[in-house]
N, C-alpha and C positions, 0 to 999 in steps of 0.2 A: 504493500500500500504506500509505503514511503517512496518507493521508486516511481509509482504512478503519480504521486503528488509532485515529485521533482520534474517529471516529464510534462505534466499538464497543470501547472500552478494556477493559471487563469480559470480553468474549469472548477477546480477545487475551491477557489476563492468565491466564485459565483454561488456554489452550493452553500458556502458559509454565510454569504450575505442573505440568501433566502432564509436560512435557518435562523439567523440573528433577527431579521425583521419579524419573523413569525413569533419568536419568543418575546418580542417587544410589543405585540398586539395588546392594547390596553384591556384589562379585565376590570369589571365594575364590582365593587363590594356591595352585596345585597344585605340589608339589615332587616330586622323584624318589622319595621314600619312600612316597608315596601308592599304595595298591593301585588297580587299574583300576576296581573297583567304587566305591570312595570317590571317585575322580576323576570318574566319571560322575555320582554324586550331587551333588557340588559344582558341576558344570556345569549340571545340570538345574534346581536351585533358582532361580538368577537368571533363566534363560530363561523359566521359568514365570511369574515376577513380571513380566517384561517383556511377555509376551503379554497379561497383565492390563492393563498400561499401554496397549498397542495397542488393546485394547477400549475403554478410557476415552477414548482419542483419537478412535476411530471414533464413539463415542456423542456426544462434544462436537461433532464436525464435522457429524454428522447433525442434531443439535439446532439448532446456531447457524450452520452454514456458509452458509445462504442469505442472510445479512445482508451478505456481502461483495460488492463490485463489482469490485475490482482484479483484474488478470490473475494476479498472483502468488498471492493467497489463493484465488481460484476454482480455479486449477490444483492447489493443495495439497488443497483439498476433493475435487476430482475424483480425484486420485491415491489419497487415503485411501479413498474410496468404492469405487474399482475394485479396488485391490490388497489391501485389508484387509476384504473382505466376510466375512459370517458363515461361509460354507462354508469359506473359507480358514483363518480363525482356529479354527473347530471342528476342522478337520483337524490343525492344529498341536497343539492340546491333546490330541486323541486319540493322536497319536504320542508326545507327551511322557508321557502317562499310561501308555502301553504300555511305556515304558522302565524301569518299576520291575522288570520281569521277575520278577513274583511267582511265576509258574509255570515259571520257567526261561527260558533264552534259546534261540531257534531260529536257528541259523546254518548256513551251508554253507561249505565250504572245500576246497581242493585241495592237492596237493603241488607245491612248486616244486623248483628245483635243490637237490640235497643233502638231499632229503626235508624241506625247510623248508615252513612253512605259507604258502600263497599263495591269492589269489582269495577272500578272506573276503567273504561276502554275508550281510546280515541279512535274515531272513524274518519274515513276520507271526508274532506271538507265539502260542504254543500255550496255549489257555485250558483247561488241565486240571491236576489236581493232580500227575499222574505225568509225569515228564520222561524223554525218551529215545525210542528206536525203539519202534514198536508190536510188542510181543512176539508178537502173533497171526500176524504175517507170517513169523516165524522169522528175520528179518534183524536179528540182534543180535550183539553181541560184548561181551566183558568186558575192561575195562582192568586191567592189572596194578597192583595196589595198591602205592603207594610211601609210605614213611613221611613224606616231605616234599612238600607240595603243589606246589612249584616244579618238581618233576620229573614231575608228572602231565601227560601230553600233552593231556588234555582240558581241564585247568585252564589250561594255557598257551594253548591255542586260545581259550578263553573270555576270558581276560584280554586277549589280543591284540585280539579283537573289541570288547570293552568299551572299551579304550583308544582305538580308532579312532572308536567312536561318541561317546565323551566329547569328542574333538577336534572332531568335526562340530558337536556341541551348543554347545561353547564358541565356535566360529567364528560360529555363528548368533547367539549372545548378543552377540558383538562387533558384528556387523552391525546388529542392532536398536538397541543402545545408541549406536553411532555416529550412526545416523539421528536419535535423540532429541537427541544432543549438538549436531548441526548445526541442528536445529530450534530448540533453546534459544538458541543463539548468534544466529541470525538474528532471532528474536523479541525477544531482549534488546536488539538494536540499535534496534528500533522503540520498545520501551518506554523506552529511554534518550532517544530523540527526544521522546517524550511528556513525560517528566520535564523535559527541557530547555525544551520549549515552554511548560510550565506556569510554570516559573521566570521565563522572559523575559516571558511575558504578565503575570505579577504585577508586574513592574517597569515595565509600560506601554510596552514596546518594540514597534515595528512588526515583524510577521512575515508573510511571504508564501511561497506555493508558487511557485517560480521556473518560468520557461518555458525548457526546453532546446531548442536548435536543432541541426540536423545538423552534423557536423564539416565545416569548410571554408566555412561561410557567413559567417564574420567578423562575428558579432553580439556586442555587449557594451553593455548599457544597464541602468541602474538608477537608482532614486530613493530618497533616504533611507537610503543604504547605510551600515552601521555595522560596526565591528570587534567581533565577538562576544566576544573575549577581554577587551577593555576593558569591554564591557557587564557581563560576569560579575565583574569585579574590584570592582564597587560603589564606584568612586572618585567617582562623580557622574554628572550627565547627560552623555550621549554625543551629539555633534553628528553628524547624518547628512549625507551628501554625494550629489550626483547625478553621473552620468557617462553620456555618450552617445558611445561609441567604436565604433559599428558601422561596418564598412568600414575601420577603422584597425588598423595593425599595430604601431606604436610609440607608446607613451604616455609622454611625458617630463613629470615632475612636479618643479617647482622652487619656490622661494619661501622664506618666512621660517623661520628656525630655530624648532624647537618649535611649528611651525604645523599639525601634523597630517599631514605627508606620509607618514611611516612607518605611521601608523594607517590612513590611506587605502589604502596599499599592502596592508596585512594584510587590510583589509575586502574588497578585490577578490579576493585569493587564497582567503580563507575562503569567500566566496560561491560561487566556482567549485567548490571542493571539496565544499561542502555540497549544492550543486545536483546534482553528479554522483554523490553518495552517495544521492540520492533524498530529501534532507532539505528543510526550509524554510530560508529565508534571512532574516537580520535586516535587513530593508529594507521599504520600501513596495512596490516592484516590482523585479524583477530578471529579466533574460533574457541568455543567452549561448550561443554555440555550444560543443559538447562538445569537450574537449581531451584528447589522449592522455596528457598528464602535466603536472604543475605543479612547476616547479623554482624554488628560491630561492637568491639570492646576497646575503646580508646581511653587514653589518660584524660581525666577531667581536672578542673580546678578544685582547690581545697574547699570543703564545706564551710561556708561563711557563718553558719549558725553554730559551728563547733559542737554539733550534737554527736558526731562520730568522725573517726579518722579516715584517711584516704584508703587504707587497706580494707576497712569495713565497707566503704562505698564500692570499691572494686569487686569485692566478694558478693555484695548484694546485687550488683548489676549482672555479674556472671551467673548468679543463681537464677535471675529472671530469664536469662538466655537459655539456661538449661531447661527451664520449664516450657519454653516455647519452641526450641529448635527441633527440626526434624532430621531424619537420617540422610536426607539428600540436600543438605543446606551448605552454605558457604559462610565460614566464620572468619572475620578479619580482626586480628588482635594487634594493637599498637602499644608497646611497652607495658603490657599487662603485668600486674603484681610488682611494679617497680617501687611501690611504697613501702616495701619491707626489705629485709636483708636478702642477699643473693641466695643464701642457703635455704631460707624459708620459702622464698619465691620458687626455687627449683622444686622443693618438696610439694608445693601446691600445684605448679604448672604441669609437672610430669604426669601424675595419675589423671589429672583432669583432661589433658589433651589425649591421653591414651583412651579414655572413655569416649570422647568425641569421635576419634578415629575408628574405634571399634564399631560404631553405629553407621559409618559411612559419611561423616561430615568431612568436607575439605576445609583445611585451615591454612591461612596465611598468617604467620606469627613473626612480627617485627619485635626484636628484643635486644637488650644489652646484657642479658643473663648469660654470661659466657659459660658458667658451670653447667647450666642446663643445655645450652647449644652444643658445647663440646662433648658432653656425655651422650647426647642424642646422636651426634655425628659419628662417634666412635662405635655406636651400636650397629650402624650399617643397615638400617631399615631400607629395603628396596623401594618403598613408596615415599621416601623422604627426598626433598630437594633443598639444598643449602645455597643461598645467594648471599652476596656481600656487596655493600655499598663501597665503592672504591675512592681512592684519592691519588693525586699525582705526587711525584717525589718531593715537590716543594711544599706539600701539605694542602694545596688547594683541592677542592672537591670536583670530581668529574661528573657527579650526579648520575653515574651509570651503575646499574646493579647487574653483576655477573655471577656466575657459579663460582663458589669458593668456600673453603673451610672457614669456620668461625675464627675470629682473631681475639686474642685476650685483651686487646685495648680498643677503645672507641676513639682514640686520637683527639681527646679533648684539649690536649696541649696545643694543637694546631690552632684551634679556635681562640684559646687564651692569647697566644702569641699574635694572632691576627688583630685582635681587639686592643690589647694593651701594649703591643709592640715590644714585648719582652718574653723571655721563656719563663714559665712558672717554676 
C-alpha cells in the first residue's frame, strides 16, 4: 500500500480530502425540547450530505481505482464498487426525499398493554394532497378535538413514529461518518509516511522497503541501519551500521562510552516497528522476522519523590515486562541493572535473560557489565552475537558497531581527556 501511495500520491490525497470533508459534515445536537418533526429534520440534513460524499467517493474510485496494485487498495475499490452502486445510492436518496412527508405520513400501529401505542410501521408515503382514510370507503372516524396538541392521540402517534424514524436516520449518519473517519485515519497514516519519506530523501538518507519474514524464522539482517530519531534531529551526518543476526537470539553490545551503542539499539527497534507498520526503513537493506511485541528497558532518571531507588525502579519495570511479554517478542535493554554493583547486576541479569531466551524472546542487550558479557562470551552459546562499539587510535568515536569480544574498559578516559583537556 505504501508503494501504491508513492506511485499515485494525487489519487490518495483526493481520497483523503473526500474522507476529511465527510467527517466535517456538521451534526446537530438534539435535546429533549426538540419536537419529533424538528428532530427528524436535523437528522436528515447531515445524512443527505453524507450520501453526496459517498457518491464522490464512488466516482473517485471508478475514475482512478484501476491504478492501484496492492491488496488493500484493490479491496477498498472492490468494496466501494459493490456496496455503493448507483441503484443502492439512488434508493437511499429516494427514501430520504420521501421523509419530508409533504403529503402526510402513512403509518400503521396497534394497541399494546394498557391501550399504549405499539407495533408502529412506516409505509410508503401517500402522494396526494389529502391525508387520511379514503372517504369513499366509509371507513372513517373523527378524532375529538383537544385544545392542546399533546393530548391529541393522532399527534402522539405521529410524533412517536417520527421520533423512531429520526433515531434510525441518525444511526445511519453515524455509521456512514464512522466509515469516513476510519478511512481518513488510515489514509492519513500513509500520507504521513509520504511526508516523512520526502523529508528523509531530501536529507540524502538511504530508505528501503524492508522484507518481513514469518514469525519464528529468526531473521535479522540489515545494512546501513540508522536511528530515524537522530536523523530527524538535524544534528549532523548519521553513521549507518550493519548487522547480521539471523539465527541469533541474544545480541550483546559492549564497547566505548558515547560510541553509538544506544543509537544502534534504537535503530534496531525502530526498524522493527516501522517494518511491521508497513513502512520503509532508514537503511540500505533490512529484513527481519515478525515479532508479537517490542519491549524496552532503558535507564531512567532518579525518582524525584525519593520513594524508592533506581534499582527498585529497574526491577519493577522489568517485572511489568515479564508479565506482558510473549514468546515471540523483541526485548531491547539499555544499561539495565547499572544501578547496582557489577557482581549483583550479573547475578540478576544472567538467570533473567536465560529465562527470556528459553521462551523464544530475542534480546538486544547494551551493557557495561563486563563480568556478565565476558562470562557469556566464554560460554560459547551458538545463538549469541557479540558486537562492540569501536573507537579510533586517537580515542575519537567511529560510531560503528562491529562483531567483537567484550572489552574490560569503556574508555571513559577518552571522554574525560576530550572535555577537560587532560588525562585523568
